[in-house]
C-alpha positions in Angstrom: 4.6 -25.3 12.7 7.1 -26.5 10.1 7.5 -30.2 10.0 10.1 -32.5 8.5 8.8 -35.2 6.0 9.7 -38.6 7.3 9.7 -41.7 5.2 10.3 -45.3 6.0 13.9 -46.5 5.2 14.6 -50.2 5.0 18.1 -51.1 6.3 19.3 -54.7 5.8 23.0 -54.1 6.4 23.0 -52.2 3.1 20.8 -49.2 2.2 17.7 -49.7 0.1 16.1 -46.6 -1.6 12.4 -46.2 -1.2 10.0 -43.5 -2.4 9.2 -40.6 -0.1 5.6 -40.3 0.8 5.0 -36.6 0.0 1.5 -35.5 0.7 -0.5 -34.4 -2.3 -1.4 -30.7 -2.2 1.1 -29.9 0.5 3.8 -27.2 0.2 7.5 -27.8 0.6 10.9 -26.1 0.8 13.6 -28.1 -1.0 16.8 -27.3 1.0 20.5 -27.9 0.9 22.0 -26.7 4.2 20.6 -23.3 5.0 19.7 -22.6 1.4 16.9 -23.8 -0.8 15.7 -23.9 -4.4 14.6 -20.6 -5.7 13.3 -19.5 -9.2 15.9 -17.0 -10.4 14.9 -13.4 -9.6 11.5 -14.6 -8.4 10.5 -14.8 -12.1 7.0 -15.5 -13.1 8.1 -16.5 -16.6 8.3 -20.0 -18.0 11.8 -21.3 -18.8 13.4 -19.5 -15.8 16.4 -21.1 -14.1 16.3 -22.6 -10.6 19.0 -21.5 -8.2 20.3 -22.4 -4.7 19.6 -19.3 -2.5 19.7 -18.2 1.1 16.3 -19.1 2.7 14.0 -16.1 2.5 10.7 -17.9 3.2 8.9 -16.6 0.0 6.6 -18.3 -2.4 9.3 -18.4 -5.2 11.3 -20.7 -2.8 8.3 -23.0 -2.1 6.8 -25.9 -4.1 3.5 -27.6 -4.2 3.4 -31.4 -4.5 1.0 -32.9 -7.0 0.9 -36.7 -6.9 0.8 -38.4 -10.3 1.3 -42.0 -9.4 2.6 -44.0 -6.5 5.9 -42.4 -5.6 5.8 -40.0 -8.6 5.1 -36.3 -8.2 5.3 -33.0 -9.9 6.4 -29.9 -8.0 4.9 -26.5 -9.0 6.4 -23.2 -7.8 4.1 -21.5 -5.4 4.7 -18.1 -6.9 4.6 -18.7 -10.7 2.7 -21.9 -10.8 5.2 -23.4 -13.2 6.7 -26.9 -12.6 10.2 -27.9 -11.7 11.6 -29.7 -14.8 14.8 -31.2 -16.1 15.9 -31.7 -19.7 19.5 -32.7 -20.9 21.0 -31.4 -17.6 19.2 -28.1 -17.5 16.7 -27.4 -14.7 14.0 -24.8 -15.3 10.3 -24.2 -14.6 7.9 -25.1 -17.3 4.1 -25.0 -17.8 2.1 -28.1 -17.0 1.9 -29.5 -20.6 5.6 -29.5 -20.9 6.2 -30.6 -17.4 4.2 -33.8 -17.9 7.2 -34.9 -20.0 10.1 -33.2 -18.2 8.8 -32.7 -14.6 7.9 -36.1 -13.2 9.9 -36.5 -10.0 10.8 -39.6 -7.9 12.2 -39.1 -4.4 14.8 -41.6 -3.3 15.7 -41.7 0.4 19.4 -41.2 1.3 20.5 -43.9 3.7 22.0 -42.8 7.0 20.7 -39.2 6.6 17.3 -38.7 8.1 14.7 -36.8 6.1 17.0 -36.5 3.1 16.3 -37.5 -0.5 17.7 -37.5 -4.0 15.3 -36.1 -6.6 15.2 -38.0 -9.9 13.7 -35.9 -12.7 13.5 -37.1 -16.3 16.0 -39.9 -15.4 18.6 -37.5 -13.9 19.3 -36.4 -10.3 19.0 -32.7 -9.4 22.3 -31.2 -8.1 24.4 -28.0 -7.8 28.0 -27.5 -8.4 28.5 -25.8 -5.0 26.5 -24.7 -2.0 27.1 -21.1 -2.7 24.2 -18.7 -3.1 23.3 -18.4 -6.7 24.5 -21.8 -7.8 22.4 -23.1 -10.6 20.4 -26.3 -10.1 21.3 -28.8 -12.8 20.6 -32.5 -13.5 23.2 -35.3 -13.9 23.2 -39.0 -14.2 25.5 -39.6 -11.2 26.4 -36.4 -9.4 29.3 -36.8 -7.0 28.0 -34.3 -4.4 25.3 -31.8 -3.5 22.5 -34.0 -4.6 21.0 -34.8 -1.2 18.0 -32.6 -0.6 15.8 -32.1 2.5 12.1 -31.5 2.0 10.5 -29.4 4.8 6.7 -29.2 4.9 5.7 -25.5 5.1 2.0 -26.0 4.5 0.9 -24.4 7.8 2.9 -21.2 7.1 2.8 -20.8 3.3 1.7 -17.5 1.8 0.2 -18.0 -1.6 -0.7 -14.4 -2.4 -0.4 -10.8 -1.3 -1.9 -10.1 2.1 -1.5 -8.0 5.2 1.1 -10.3 6.6 3.3 -9.8 3.5 2.8 -6.0 3.7 3.8 -6.0 7.4 6.8 -8.3 6.7 8.0 -5.8 4.1 7.8 -2.9 6.7 9.3 -5.0 9.4 12.4 -5.8 7.3 12.8 -2.1 6.4 12.4 -0.8 10.0 14.7 -3.4 11.5 17.5 -2.7 9.1 17.3 1.1 8.8 15.3 2.8 11.6 18.0 3.7 14.2 18.3 5.8 17.3 20.2 9.0 16.8 21.4 11.6 19.3 18.1 13.3 18.8 15.2 11.2 17.6 15.7 8.5 15.0 17.0 8.3 11.5 16.3 6.1 8.5 19.9 5.6 7.4 21.4 8.5 5.4 18.7 9.5 2.9 19.8 13.1 2.4 17.3 15.9 2.4 14.7 14.9 -0.1 15.4 11.2 0.3 14.6 11.7 4.0 11.4 13.5 3.2 10.3 10.8 0.9 11.0 8.1 3.4 9.0 10.1 5.9 6.1 10.2 3.4 6.3 6.4 3.0 5.8 6.1 6.8 2.8 8.4 6.4 1.5 6.2 3.6 1.6 3.3 6.1 -0.5 5.3 8.6 -2.9 6.5 5.9 -3.8 3.0 4.9 -3.8 1.3 8.4 -4.4 4.0 11.0 -1.8 2.3 13.2 -0.4 4.7 15.8 3.1 3.2 15.6 3.6 5.2 12.4 2.7 8.4 14.1 5.5 7.6 16.6 8.0 6.8 13.8 7.2 10.0 12.0 7.5 12.2 15.1 11.0 10.7 15.9 12.2 11.2 12.3 10.8 14.7 12.2 12.6 15.6 15.4 15.9 14.5 14.1 15.3 16.2 10.8 14.8 19.6 12.5 17.9 18.9 14.6 20.0 18.6 11.5 18.3 21.1 9.2 16.7 23.7 11.4 13.2 25.2 11.1 13.9 27.7 8.3 14.8 25.7 5.2 15.5 28.6 2.8 19.3 27.9 3.2 18.7 24.9 0.8 18.8 26.2 -2.7 16.9 23.2 -4.1 13.3 24.2 -4.2 12.1 20.7 -4.7 13.9 19.5 -1.6 12.0 22.1 0.5 8.7 21.1 -1.2 9.1 17.4 -0.4 9.6 18.2 3.3 6.6 20.6 3.1 4.5 17.7 1.8 5.6 15.4 4.6 4.7 18.0 7.2 1.4 19.1 5.8 0.3 15.4 5.5 1.4 14.7 9.0 -0.7 17.7 10.2 -3.7 16.3 8.4 -3.3 12.9 10.1 -2.2 13.9 13.5 -3.2 17.5 14.1 0.1 18.7 15.4 0.2 22.5 14.8 4.0 22.6 14.5 3.8 20.4 11.3 1.4 23.0 9.8 3.5 26.0 10.7 6.7 24.5 9.3 4.9 23.5 6.1 3.2 26.8 5.6 6.2 29.1 6.4 8.7 27.1 4.3 6.3 26.7 1.3 5.6 30.5 1.3 9.3 31.4 1.2 10.1 28.8 -1.4 7.2 29.8 -3.7 8.0 33.5 -3.4 11.7 33.1 -4.5 11.1 30.3 -7.1 8.1 31.8 -9.1 9.0 32.8 -12.7 7.1 35.4 -14.7 5.5 32.7 -16.9 4.1 30.7 -14.0 6.5 27.9 -13.4 9.1 27.5 -10.7 12.9 27.5 -10.6 14.3 24.2 -9.7 17.3 25.6 -7.8 18.3 29.2 -7.0 21.8 29.1 -8.5 20.7 27.9 -12.0 22.0 30.1 -14.8 18.9 30.1 -16.9 16.2 31.7 -14.7 13.5 30.9 -17.3 14.3 27.1 -17.2 12.0 24.9 -15.1 11.6 21.3 -14.1 8.6 19.0 -13.5 10.3 17.8 -10.4 9.5 21.2 -8.7 6.3 22.2 -10.4 4.3 19.1 -9.8 5.1 18.5 -6.1 4.5 22.2 -5.5 1.0 21.9 -6.9 0.3 19.0 -4.6 1.7 20.9 -1.6 -0.4 24.0 -2.4 -3.6 21.9 -2.6 -2.9 20.3 0.8 -2.2 23.7 2.3 -5.5 25.0 0.8 -7.3 22.0 2.2 -5.8 22.3 5.7 -5.9 26.1 6.1 -9.0 26.9 4.2 -7.0 29.6 2.4 -8.2 29.7 -1.2 -5.1 31.5 -2.4 -3.2 28.3 -2.1 -5.6 26.7 -4.6 -5.1 29.7 -6.8 -1.4 29.1 -6.8 -2.0 25.4 -7.6 -4.3 26.1 -10.5 -1.9 28.7 -12.1 1.2 26.5 -11.6 -0.5 23.4 -13.0 -1.6 25.4 -16.1 1.9 26.6 -16.8 3.4 23.1 -16.2 0.8 21.5 -18.4 1.5 24.0 -21.2 5.3 23.5 -21.2 6.1 20.0 -20.0 3.0 17.8 -20.4 1.7 15.9 -23.5 -2.1 15.9 -22.9 -2.8 13.7 -25.8 -0.7 10.8 -24.3 -0.2 11.5 -20.6 3.6 11.7 -20.8 5.3 14.2 -18.4 8.5 15.6 -19.8 11.4 16.3 -17.4 12.5 19.9 -18.1 12.2 22.9 -20.4 12.5 26.6 -20.7 10.7 29.7 -21.7 11.9 32.3 -24.1 11.7 36.0 -23.2 8.6 36.1 -25.3 7.0 33.4 -23.3 7.3 30.6 -25.9 8.3 27.3 -24.3 10.4 24.4 -25.5 11.2 21.0 -23.9 14.9 20.5 -23.2 14.6 16.9 -21.7 11.8 14.6 -22.7 12.8 11.9 -20.3 9.8 10.6 -18.3 10.1 9.3 -14.8 7.9 7.6 -12.2 8.7 10.7 -10.0 7.2 13.2 -12.5 4.4 10.9 -13.7 3.4 10.4 -10.1 3.5 14.0 -8.9 1.6 15.3 -11.9 -0.9 12.5 -11.4 -1.4 13.7 -7.8 -1.6 17.3 -8.9 -4.3 16.5 -11.5 -6.3 14.4 -9.0 -6.2 17.1 -6.3 -7.4 19.8 -8.6 -10.1 17.5 -10.0 -11.3 17.0 -6.4 -11.3 20.7 -5.8 -12.8 21.9 -9.1 -14.7 18.9 -10.4 -13.5 20.0 -13.9 -13.3 17.0 -16.2 -10.0 18.1 -17.9 -8.1 17.3 -14.7 -9.7 13.8 -14.5 -8.8 13.2 -18.2 -5.2 14.2 -17.5 -5.1 11.8 -14.6 -6.5 8.9 -16.6 -3.9 9.5 -19.4 -1.0 9.9 -17.0 -1.6 6.6 -15.4 -2.3 4.8 -18.6 0.9 6.1 -20.2 2.9 5.0 -17.1 1.4 1.5 -17.1 2.0 1.0 -20.8 5.5 2.6 -21.0 7.3 2.1 -17.7 6.5 -1.6 -17.2 7.8 -4.8 -18.7 5.7 -7.4 -20.6 4.5 -8.9 -17.4 3.3 -5.4 -16.2 5.9 -5.2 -13.5 7.3 -1.7 -13.1 10.8 -1.8 -14.6 11.8 1.8 -14.4 14.7 2.9 -12.1 16.3 -0.6 -11.6 19.0 1.0 -9.5 19.7 0.8 -5.8 21.6 4.1 -5.1 21.3 7.7 -6.0 18.2 9.8 -6.6 16.6 7.5 -9.0 16.4 4.6 -6.6 13.5 6.2 -4.7 11.4 7.4 -7.7 9.0 4.4 -7.9 7.7 4.8 -4.3 6.5 8.3 -5.3 4.3 7.0 -8.1 2.6 4.4 -5.9 1.4 7.1 -3.5 -0.5 8.9 -6.2 -1.6 5.7 -7.9 -3.5 4.8 -4.8 -5.2 8.1 -4.9 -6.0 7.7 -8.6 -7.6 4.2 -7.9 -9.7 5.4 -5.0 -10.9 8.8 -6.3 -11.6 7.6 -9.9 -12.8 4.1 -9.1 -10.0 2.0 -10.6 -9.5 -1.0 -8.3 -7.4 -2.5 -11.1 -4.7 0.0 -10.3 -4.6 -1.3 -6.7 -4.4 -4.8 -8.0 -1.5 -3.8 -10.2 0.3 -2.4 -7.2 -0.4 -5.6 -5.3 1.1 -7.6 -8.1 4.3 -5.4 -8.0 4.4 -5.7 -4.2 4.0 -9.5 -4.3 6.8 -9.8 -6.9 9.1 -7.4 -4.9 8.5 -9.6 -1.9 9.8 -12.7 -3.7 13.1 -10.8 -4.1 13.7 -9.9 -0.5 16.9 -11.0 1.2 17.5 -13.0 4.3 17.0 -9.9 6.5 13.7 -9.0 4.8 15.1 -6.0 2.9 14.0 -5.4 -0.7 15.9 -3.0 -2.9 14.4 -0.8 -5.6 15.7 -3.0 -8.4 13.0 -5.4 -7.4 13.1 -7.4 -10.6 16.2 -9.0 -9.2 16.9 -10.7 -6.0 18.2 -8.5 -3.2 21.7 -9.7 -2.2 22.3 -10.5 1.4 25.3 -8.0 1.5 23.1 -5.4 -0.3 25.7 -4.9 -3.0 24.8 -4.8 -6.7 26.9 -4.3 -9.9 25.5 -1.6 -12.0 27.6 -1.0 -15.2 31.2 -0.8 -14.0 30.3 0.2 -10.4 29.4 -1.8 -7.4 26.7 0.0 -5.4 25.2 -0.6 -2.0 21.5 -0.5 -1.4 20.5 2.8 0.3 17.6 3.1 2.7 15.8 5.3 0.1 16.1 2.4 -2.3 14.5 0.0 0.2 11.7 2.4 0.9 10.1 1.9 -2.6 8.9 -1.6 -1.8 7.5 -0.4 1.5 5.6 2.3 -0.5 4.1 -0.1 -3.0 3.3 -2.6 -0.2 1.1 -0.1 1.8 -0.3 1.9 -1.1 -1.7 -1.3 -2.6 -4.1 -0.9 0.4 -4.6 -4.6 0.8 -7.0 -4.1 3.8 -9.5 -2.2 1.6 -13.1 -2.7 0.9 -13.3 -1.1 -2.5 -17.0 -1.2 -3.0 -19.0 -1.0 0.3 -22.6 -2.2 0.5 -24.4 0.5 2.3 -27.0 -1.7 3.9 -24.4 -4.1 5.5 -22.2 -3.3 8.5 -19.0 -1.4 7.4 -16.1 -1.6 9.8 -14.0 1.5 10.4 -11.0 -0.5 9.3 -12.2 0.0 5.7 -11.7 3.7 5.8 -10.2 5.5 2.8 -9.5 8.9 4.3 -8.4 9.7 7.8 -7.7 12.8 9.9 -7.0 13.1 13.6 -7.7 9.5 14.5 -6.0 6.1 14.9 -7.3 2.6 14.9 -6.8 -0.1 17.4 -8.2 -3.5 18.2 -10.8 -3.8 20.9 -11.5 -7.3 22.4 -15.2 -6.9 22.3 -15.8 -4.5 19.4 -13.1 -5.5 16.9 -11.4 -2.5 15.2 -12.3 0.9 16.6 -11.1 4.4 16.4 -9.1 5.9 19.3 -8.4 9.4 20.5 -9.3 12.2 18.2 -8.5 15.8 17.7 -11.0 18.6 16.9 -12.4 18.2 13.3 -11.3 14.6 13.1 -13.0 12.4 10.5 -13.0 9.2 8.6 -14.0 9.0 4.9 -15.4 5.9 3.1 -15.5 6.0 -0.7 -17.8 4.0 -3.0 -20.5 3.3 -0.4 -23.1 1.7 -2.7 -26.8 2.3 -2.0 -28.1 1.0 -5.4 -31.6 2.0 -6.1 -32.8 1.4 -2.5 -33.3 4.8 -0.8 -31.4 5.1 2.5 -33.3 7.1 5.1 -31.3 6.4 8.3 -27.9 5.4 9.5 -27.0 3.2 12.4 -23.7 3.5 14.2 -21.8 1.6 16.9 -20.3 4.4 19.0 -19.0 5.5 22.3 -17.9 8.8 23.9 -14.8 9.0 26.1 -15.4 12.6 27.0 -18.4 14.8 27.5 -20.1 16.9 24.8 -19.1 14.5 22.0 -21.1 14.0 18.9 -20.8 12.3 15.5 -21.8 14.1 12.3 -22.4 12.5 8.9 -21.7 14.1 5.6 -22.2 12.9 2.0 -19.5 13.5 -0.7 -17.7 16.4 1.1 -17.3 17.9 4.5 -19.4 21.0 4.0 -22.4 22.4 5.8 -24.5 21.9 2.7 -23.6 18.2 2.7 -24.4 17.5 6.3 -27.1 14.7 6.5 -27.2 13.7 10.1 -25.9 14.8 13.6 -26.2 12.8 16.8 -27.2 14.0 20.2 -24.5 13.9 22.9 -23.0 10.4 23.0 -23.1 8.1 26.0 -19.9 6.8 27.6 -20.7 3.2 26.9 -20.7 1.4 23.6 -24.2 1.7 22.1 -26.0 1.3 18.8 -27.6 4.6 17.8 -29.7 5.4 14.7 -30.0 8.8 13.0 -32.5 10.1 10.5 -30.9 11.4 7.2 -31.9 14.8 6.0 -32.0 13.5 2.5 -32.5 10.1 0.9 -29.4 8.5 -0.7 -29.2 6.2 -3.7 -26.3 5.3 -6.1 -22.7 5.5 -4.9 -21.4 8.2 -2.5 -18.5 9.0 -0.3 -19.5 9.1 3.4 -17.7 11.1 6.0 -18.0 10.5 9.7 -16.9 13.6 11.4 -16.3 14.0 15.2 -17.4 16.9 17.4 -15.4 16.8 20.6 -12.2 14.9 21.2 -13.5 11.7 22.6 -15.6 9.9 20.0 -15.1 6.2 19.2 -16.8 4.3 16.5 -16.6 0.6 15.5 -18.9 0.3 12.5 -21.9 1.8 10.7 -24.6 0.8 8.2 -27.6 2.5 6.5 -31.2 1.6 6.6 -34.1 1.9 4.2 -37.7 0.8 4.2 -36.6 -2.6 2.9 -33.3 -2.7 4.8 -33.9 -2.1 8.4 -31.3 -1.8 11.3 -31.1 -4.4 13.9 -32.3 -2.6 17.1 -30.5 -2.5 20.4 -33.9 -1.8 22.0 -37.4 -3.0 20.9 -40.4 -1.1 21.7 -44.2 -1.5 21.3 -46.8 0.8 19.7 -50.4 1.3 20.5 -52.2 0.5 17.3 -55.0 3.0 17.9 -53.1 6.0 19.1 -49.7 5.1 17.5 -48.0 5.9 20.8 -44.6 4.3 21.2 -43.5 2.6 24.5 -40.0 1.6 25.6 -39.0 -1.7 27.2 -40.3 -0.6 30.5 -43.7 0.2 29.1 -43.1 4.0 29.4 -44.4 6.2 26.6 -41.6 8.0 24.7 -41.6 10.9 22.3 -40.2 9.3 19.2 -39.7 10.4 15.6 -40.7 7.9 12.9 -38.6 7.0 9.9 -40.0 4.1 7.8 -40.8 2.0 10.8 -37.6 3.0 12.7 -38.3 5.1 15.9 -35.6 7.2 17.5 -35.5 8.9 20.8 -32.4 10.6 22.3 -30.2 8.7 19.9 -31.7 5.4 20.8 -33.5 3.4 18.2 -36.6 1.3 18.5 -38.0 -1.3 16.1 -41.7 -1.6 16.7 -43.3 -5.0 17.3 
C-alpha cells in the first residue's frame, strides 16, 4: 500500500515552512504531477544526471531516505546507491563521500498544498524548467515554478533487486503490448519469419525455466498462426537460416510438450534444408540464390548444428549427431578463432578447399549459437575441446561486447534484424552456466535484466537498446532515422529475464529436500501450485522427466532416495537416473505408485558421492512429484511410517504389529515402496 507522507504545517494567517518528517530507511518516489525523478537511462554510474520522467515504478526512480540530523536527510537512488546532490545548479548522483558535502537535503512544506515540499540541497531548491518527460532536474536559488515536489512512501512495494516479480513484470509488459489475437491463433506483432521464430523461442525459454503451462498455450497459438501464414513445407523460403530457426522452435517445443506435429515439422523441414544447403567442404549455404556457392555464414552453420543435436536427442537417430559434428568442424575451421573464442560472420572456400574470412564482424547471434553448438556436442561426446571452445566463446563475448560496467552494449538498436540478436545469446549463456557450472554467468544475466528493467516505459515495454530509457511512444532516433520499437526488439529483455533463471537452486544439497521447482531440465511436464504440497508436477507424457544439475553429495555416500509422489493413473512409476537417461545409469525404480500423496523411499543400485545430475523419469502418464532427497547412513529420511524390529530375530513389524518382508538399507527398511525407520 503506497502512502503519502504527511507533515504538520503551521498556519497563522501566513504560511510557515517546517521540516518534513521523512522516516529514516524508508523508500520514496519524488514526483511532480504524473512524473518523478529518474536517474538518466537508469545509469549505475556516478555523475549521472537526474531527469523528470513518466512514472515506471522502477528502482532508478526511487530513493532511500537516510536521516543525518533533525530535518536533514540524504536520498540515495535505490538502483545505483548513489546520492541525489546539487552543485552550482547541476543536479546529479554522487557517491557518499561527495554527497556529504553536496547532498544534504532539507524539506520545506509548501503551504496550501497537502503533502508537497520544496527540496533544498546545498542551499538551492531542486526544480525543472518544464514538466515534460526528460526535463533535467536542476537547482536554483529562487525558482519561479516546478519546484514543489510530492514525496510518496513506496516502502511496502519497493523492489531492490532482481527477482521473480521483476521477471514476470517484464513478460507481462511484452505480452500485453504485442500478443494479439489473429484470424487464426495469435501473433506477436510483425516479427517476420526468423523474428517470429526467435520470439517463439523466447516463449519456450520462459517455459523451460518455470514449467508454467501458460507458455505452452502461448506457443501453440503462435505456432498455429505461423502455419496459417507460411504453410507446413518451408522450402519456398530461400533463407536456410530462417528455416533452421523455426526448426529449432519446433524441436524444442516437441521436447517440452510431446506434440508429434512439432517433431514432424522440425524433422521434415530440417532434412530438406540440409540437403539443399550442404556444400562440398562441409558448411551450408546461407540462401539459395547467392552467387558464390562456396560462401557460407555462421548464421546458418551454428543454428543448424544446434538443430541437428536436438533432432538427434529427440529421435535417437545418430546420423543427426554425425551431421552436427561434421558441420561444426567445418565452421570451426573457417569462421572460428579457437585461441580467442571469436566467431567471425562469413567466409568462403576456394575450389581447392582453402578458406578465407570475408567478414570478421562478431555478433551476439553468432557467438550465442556457436556457444550452444559447442555445449551440445560436449554433452554428446564429452570431448574437452568442445568445452574449451565454449569457455572461450563466452569469455570473449563478456570481454568484448560489454561496456565497462559489464552491461551488454552490442546491438543498441530497436528495429531490423540486429534488434533481436542479444536474446539469442542469453539462451545459450544459460546452458553454458548450468552445464559447465558457471553461476557467475547467470548473475551477469541478472545484472543485465535488472538494468534493462530500469529502462522500461510506462507500459512495461523494454526495447533492445536497454542502455537507454524506452520511450513511451516507442520511437528512437538512430543516426538520421527515427525508428519504432519492434516486438522482436522488445523480446530481448524477456529472453535475458527468463534465461537468468532467477528461481534456480544452483547447488543442491543432496541430503536436504529439493523441490521440483528447482529443476534444470524438463520434458513433458508442467508445474503448478498445490495448496497442501507446494509446487508439484502436473500431467505428463510418455518418457517425461525432470533433470536437476549439481546435486551435491559431498563425501557422504547416498544409499537411498526419498520422494514425495502421487499417481493420477494406474501403472505409473518413477525411475531415477544419474548423469544421463540411459539404462546403464538407472539407479532406482519404484513399484506402482499409489493415488494419494505419499512419501516413498527407494534403495539405490550404487552409492553416490560428489556432484551429479539427477534425472527423475516417469513411467506412465500420471505421475506427480513434489520433492525428493537422498539418504545415507548419517543422513536418514524422515519416515512416513515407523515400525519396530525384534532384536533377536531382526524381524520387522509395521504400525499394526504385523510382520512385513522388508529390505534393509543402512537402517532404512522398505516394503512395497513404503519406508520404515526402526525404533
